[in-house]
C-alpha positions as a printed Julia matrix, in Angstrom:
422×3 Matrix{Float64}:
  18.9   86.92  35.34
  20.08  86.61  31.79
  17.62  88.2   28.89
  16.82  85.0   26.19
  15.27  84.83  22.95
  14.04  81.34  21.61
  13.08  81.34  18.36
  10.82  78.69  17.61
   8.14  77.32  20.21
   8.18  73.66  18.96
   9.68  70.7   21.06
  12.66  72.29  22.19
  12.24  75.51  22.0
   9.47  75.54  23.84
  10.73  73.08  26.89
  13.98  75.54  27.02
  12.37  78.43  26.94
   9.93  77.0   30.19
  13.24  75.78  31.69
  15.17  78.61  31.08
  13.13  80.61  33.14
  12.54  78.29  35.65
  16.13  78.72  36.27
  15.74  82.6   36.86
  15.72  84.15  33.23
  13.57  86.36  31.35
  12.62  84.44  28.45
  10.83  85.42  24.95
   9.78  82.87  22.85
   9.07  83.63  19.26
   7.24  82.0   16.49
   5.6   82.36  12.71
   2.82  80.46  13.96
  -0.21  83.14  15.13
  -2.3   80.19  16.33
   0.34  78.77  18.35
   1.1   81.74  19.52
  -1.84  82.67  20.43
  -2.39  79.63  22.24
   0.68  79.95  24.33
  -0.38  83.28  25.52
  -3.94  81.82  26.33
  -2.14  79.44  28.42
  -2.54  76.2   26.67
   0.48  73.87  25.86
   0.38  72.65  22.36
   3.13  69.31  23.34
   1.93  66.4   25.52
   5.31  66.65  27.82
   5.34  65.72  31.46
   5.77  69.02  33.69
   5.63  71.64  31.06
   2.17  72.94  31.13
   3.26  73.62  35.41
   6.0   74.88  34.3
   4.02  77.27  31.64
   1.34  78.22  34.22
   3.99  79.21  37.19
   6.42  81.17  34.79
   6.08  85.07  34.89
   9.21  85.95  33.15
   7.95  83.58  29.89
   6.17  86.07  27.2
   5.66  84.91  23.85
   5.66  86.65  19.9
   5.74  86.88  16.36
   7.68  89.8   16.51
  11.16  88.09  15.37
  13.12  92.47  15.58
  12.36  91.95  19.73
  15.31  89.21  19.77
  17.25  93.3   19.94
  15.62  92.67  23.81
  18.07  89.41  24.5
  21.96  89.06  25.38
  21.32  85.93  23.98
  18.63  83.89  20.79
  18.57  80.74  20.54
  17.98  79.07  17.06
  15.31  76.08  17.59
  13.62  75.71  14.78
  13.69  71.97  12.98
  15.94  70.3   11.07
  13.74  67.7    8.82
  15.21  65.01   6.71
  15.3   65.37   3.64
  14.67  62.76   0.96
  18.51  62.03   0.61
  19.11  61.72   3.95
  20.43  65.16   4.07
  19.01  67.83   7.45
  16.49  70.04   5.88
  18.45  73.56   7.06
  16.24  76.05   4.62
  14.12  76.98   8.53
  17.88  77.34  10.46
  19.02  79.39   7.11
  15.49  81.63   7.03
  16.35  82.18  10.9
  19.53  83.47  10.48
  18.35  85.69   7.55
  15.71  87.73   9.97
  18.35  87.41  13.08
  20.66  89.08  11.04
  18.33  92.07   9.98
  17.62  92.78  13.75
  21.0   91.63  15.59
  22.63  94.18  18.0
  25.86  94.58  18.87
  27.72  91.89  21.44
  24.73  89.5   21.55
  25.38  85.66  21.25
  23.62  83.89  18.91
  23.45  80.12  19.51
  22.1   77.18  17.73
  20.24  74.5   19.53
  18.88  72.96  16.96
  21.08  69.84  15.31
  22.82  71.15  12.6
  25.64  69.36  10.35
  29.21  70.94  11.22
  29.59  71.67   7.34
  26.64  74.15   7.49
  28.16  76.51  10.04
  30.39  78.43   8.06
  27.0   79.48   5.83
  25.79  79.91   8.83
  27.99  82.61   9.76
  27.82  84.17   6.65
  24.74  84.81   6.99
  24.98  85.97  10.1
  27.44  88.24   9.02
  25.32  90.61   7.0
  24.32  91.92  10.26
  27.39  94.62  10.33
  27.79  93.99  13.59
  30.13  92.12  16.3
  28.61  89.04  17.49
  29.27  85.96  19.33
  28.5   82.35  17.97
  27.72  79.14  19.78
  26.66  75.76  20.01
  24.14  74.59  22.82
  23.29  71.16  22.01
  20.31  69.8   24.01
  20.05  66.18  25.22
  16.21  66.11  25.38
  14.46  62.38  25.62
  10.5   62.82  24.88
   8.78  62.44  28.0
  11.09  62.64  30.5
  12.36  65.98  28.52
  12.0   68.52  31.25
  13.95  66.73  33.62
  16.51  65.93  31.51
  16.79  69.54  30.49
  16.92  70.88  34.5
  18.81  67.98  35.99
  21.26  67.03  33.05
  24.25  64.77  32.59
  26.42  67.92  31.25
  25.68  70.86  29.47
  27.34  70.89  26.32
  28.97  74.51  25.27
  30.83  75.23  21.75
  31.23  79.03  21.29
  33.74  80.54  19.15
  34.78  83.39  21.2
  35.2   83.88  25.58
  32.61  86.33  26.19
  29.85  84.28  24.01
  31.04  80.7   26.36
  30.67  82.8   29.74
  27.5   84.14  28.76
  26.22  80.9   28.37
  27.68  79.07  31.26
  26.35  82.21  33.56
  22.96  80.78  32.0
  23.28  77.48  33.3
  25.05  78.41  36.67
  22.18  77.56  38.97
  22.82  73.45  38.07
  24.86  71.46  39.3
  25.5   69.36  35.96
  29.28  69.45  34.59
  29.81  71.54  31.62
  31.9   70.94  28.9
  33.51  73.68  26.94
  34.52  73.28  23.58
  34.71  74.63  19.79
  31.16  74.31  18.02
  32.38  72.14  15.49
  33.04  69.55  18.52
  30.03  70.28  20.41
  28.04  69.68  17.28
  29.58  66.45  16.85
  28.85  65.53  20.72
  25.08  65.65  19.66
  25.35  63.7   16.9
  27.75  61.2   18.12
  25.91  60.41  21.56
  22.79  59.73  18.98
  24.18  57.48  16.68
  25.64  55.73  19.57
  22.14  54.55  21.1
  20.47  54.34  17.78
  23.68  51.73  17.67
  23.04  50.63  21.09
  19.39  49.43  19.78
  20.02  48.08  16.8
  22.4   46.14  18.39
  20.28  44.38  20.68
  17.64  43.99  18.37
  20.16  41.71  16.1
  21.07  39.92  19.6
  17.09  39.33  20.02
  17.12  37.77  16.42
  19.4   35.77  17.25
  18.26  35.01  20.14
  15.08  33.58  18.67
  16.63  31.08  16.57
  18.73  29.41  19.51
  16.43  29.44  21.68
  17.99  32.51  24.07
  16.32  35.14  26.29
  17.19  38.32  24.97
  15.55  40.03  28.15
  17.97  37.99  29.89
  20.41  38.39  27.91
  20.02  42.31  27.9
  20.14  41.81  31.66
  23.71  39.81  32.02
  25.18  42.4   29.92
  23.89  45.56  31.07
  25.07  44.83  34.57
  28.51  45.27  32.73
  29.36  49.03  34.07
  30.79  49.82  30.79
  28.05  48.72  29.0
  24.84  50.1   31.5
  21.16  49.18  31.02
  19.85  51.81  29.08
  18.88  51.73  25.63
  19.16  47.97  25.98
  15.74  46.65  25.54
  14.88  44.72  22.64
  11.6   45.72  20.35
  10.64  46.8   17.03
  12.69  49.58  16.37
  13.14  53.1   17.51
  11.55  56.05  16.15
  11.56  59.66  16.89
  12.79  63.07  15.42
  16.05  61.87  16.42
  17.74  58.72  15.85
  16.96  57.53  12.37
  17.18  61.44  11.33
  20.32  62.0   12.83
  22.18  58.61  12.1
  21.21  59.58   8.27
  22.81  63.67   8.8
  25.83  62.07  10.17
  26.47  59.22   7.1
  26.02  62.36   4.69
  28.28  64.51   6.14
  30.67  61.7    6.2
  30.21  61.34   2.42
  31.2   64.37   1.74
  34.57  64.29   3.47
  35.26  61.22   1.56
  34.45  58.74   4.62
  31.81  55.88   4.52
  30.51  54.9    8.17
  29.64  51.73   7.0
  28.67  50.92  10.82
  26.02  53.45  10.85
  24.03  52.25   7.87
  23.75  48.68   9.31
  21.89  50.53  12.1
  19.68  52.15  10.36
  19.53  49.07   8.39
  18.4   46.69  10.99
  16.27  49.46  12.59
  13.86  49.29   9.25
  14.12  45.35   9.12
  12.97  45.26  12.69
   9.88  46.73  12.13
   8.7   44.05   9.37
   8.85  41.45  11.89
   5.39  42.17  13.32
   3.91  40.87   9.9
   6.18  38.02  10.35
   4.69  37.23  13.49
   0.97  37.44  12.2
   1.83  35.71   9.28
   3.44  33.22  10.99
   0.84  32.91  13.42
  -2.5   33.59  11.55
  -1.65  32.81   8.03
  -3.07  34.49   4.82
  -4.02  38.3    6.53
  -6.73  39.13   3.7
  -9.23  38.7    5.96
  -8.18  39.39   9.5
  -8.85  42.29  11.21
  -5.82  44.0   13.13
  -5.92  46.0   16.37
  -2.98  48.01  17.48
  -1.9   49.32  21.09
  -0.08  52.5   20.89
   0.81  55.24  17.89
   3.02  57.35  19.68
   7.2   56.6   19.12
   7.03  56.49  22.75
   5.03  56.31  26.12
   4.78  59.9   27.78
   4.61  61.57  24.25
   2.14  62.54  21.65
   5.6   62.63  19.01
   4.56  60.61  16.16
   7.29  61.39  14.02
   8.88  58.5   12.7
   7.04  55.95  14.84
   6.79  52.56  13.81
   3.41  52.35  14.41
   2.87  54.68  11.03
   5.05  52.48   9.21
   2.96  49.13  10.43
  -0.59  51.11   9.42
   0.7   51.84   5.78
   2.27  47.91   5.68
  -0.39  46.32   7.17
  -3.07  48.0    5.31
  -2.22  47.18   2.02
  -2.1   43.66   3.61
  -5.48  42.82   6.26
  -9.38  43.23   6.02
  -8.89  45.6    8.87
  -7.15  47.6   11.49
  -7.78  49.51  14.42
  -5.8   51.55  16.77
  -5.62  53.01  20.49
  -3.49  55.47  22.27
  -4.23  56.33  25.71
  -2.7   59.94  24.69
  -3.06  60.19  20.69
  -7.07  60.09  19.86
  -6.59  60.94  16.29
  -4.6   60.3   13.41
  -4.42  62.95  10.43
  -3.77  61.62   7.23
  -4.49  58.01   7.73
  -7.91  57.95   6.3
  -9.56  54.72   5.24
  -6.12  53.66   6.53
  -7.0   52.71  10.19
  -9.51  53.39  12.68
  -8.36  55.27  15.85
 -10.85  54.66  18.63
 -11.72  56.31  21.83
 -11.51  53.23  24.06
  -9.27  50.19  24.59
 -11.82  47.9   24.79
 -14.13  49.12  21.42
 -10.8   48.76  19.58
 -10.29  44.72  20.2
 -13.75  44.15  19.15
 -13.39  40.98  16.67
  -9.86  41.58  15.91
  -8.0   38.23  15.23
  -4.63  39.2   16.95
  -3.68  42.53  19.13
   0.12  44.25  18.96
   1.04  46.29  21.16
   3.44  48.8   19.27
   4.01  51.46  22.4
   4.87  50.09  25.59
   2.16  52.74  27.53
   2.21  51.88  30.94
  -1.74  52.04  31.06
  -1.77  49.07  28.91
  -0.97  46.57  31.56
  -3.88  47.53  33.73
  -5.94  46.44  30.99
  -8.65  43.76  31.58
  -7.71  40.88  29.44
 -10.35  39.11  30.71
 -12.65  41.21  29.16
 -10.76  41.1   26.12
 -10.45  37.56  25.7
 -14.49  37.84  25.45
 -13.93  40.74  23.11
 -11.48  39.19  20.44
 -11.92  36.8   17.71
  -8.63  35.88  17.87
  -5.93  35.49  20.44
  -2.89  36.22  19.56
  -0.57  38.78  21.01
   2.52  40.13  19.9
   4.2   42.57  22.24
   6.73  44.7   20.11
   8.27  45.93  23.37
   8.61  42.62  25.48
   6.76  44.9   28.77
   3.38  42.7   28.8
   3.07  39.88  31.46
   3.31  36.69  29.1
   3.22  34.17  31.55
  -0.1   35.45  32.97
  -1.45  36.12  29.52
  -0.65  32.65  27.97
  -2.52  31.44  31.45
  -5.43  33.3   30.59
  -5.11  31.44  26.92
  -3.74  33.86  24.88
  -1.21  32.86  22.57
   1.66  35.36  23.4
   4.79  36.16  21.34
   6.93  39.13  22.14
  11.01  40.16  20.1
  13.85  37.43  21.24
  12.31  35.99  23.82
């Protein structure tokens, strides 16, 4: 059993802490947010993530505190604070640097400090410079996370690989022991390469999404079906089926942010990653397709009511970071008479007062709507009574932004159905 501290109880920190405890370690999760820590101590899970609440309830060796000095009790200290995107595309490392200052003031001899937060390679030297203020010998390592919202617990406990980048042999061994109960292969490398593995993996997946979305646009022009094209492509083992689903673009906390951060890192080193610039550009353009399709069917939108289904950036989560729905709300709000929305997970939307009316039920959301736009492929939406919906709406247009509804059935019920690239 290892003694572990996890600093930051956001998405990555809380999932990591709960899963490390599940693997048999003694874990302390630390956060400055007193309300969040109080709620966690009270058994309340602040994140909607399958399996996480159950892990927290069963955990006997998981504790929560606001006192960072308690890291002195641990052998391994994980940095799991946010690295949001700055306006210029850089990663905002202010939280990371601030935490490192606090770690330095409490660091003990021989402890291992691990960056699990996604940090640019060129930030390593400053992080180590701050940590050296401790005037003790410590190990520094990178152990990037590869968690997807909705499947994060499974992703952590059954990973494709565990990546460990360490400056010292001792630090690497400490982390290997932490994962010894897992069957997953371990990739051992240096800190810089471990960080680059994370960035390269995320930007490649983003590239795959933007690629199939570009193909979807062409399919619409030439009369092909992108679902069939993706199926045929994905059967090639060199390509695979994952992330080959056309839609209105990716969202979430990672793809856009990490792509921009990698472009910035390249620029600082005299390189221009043009392919990644196009990846983000394609994603931004894809989100505008909904407006184009609505105008094609409805003409002028100024007197129209639109109903959106899905707010979270993907199913199985309540995460709204960089969600396509937020772009659509901002854009549609300027063009339509009224906008309603329904999401089975998200019941309220802060910061959008007057722009959208979030309803508690699906059928309430569609009353009087001229068109329905499906933004998130929540499986519950396939169980909707569309005959009932037909009796409540004013218009009969359905835009399926994720190509997951039964197009043939909807058309037989009298709806005008339009997907992406089909």
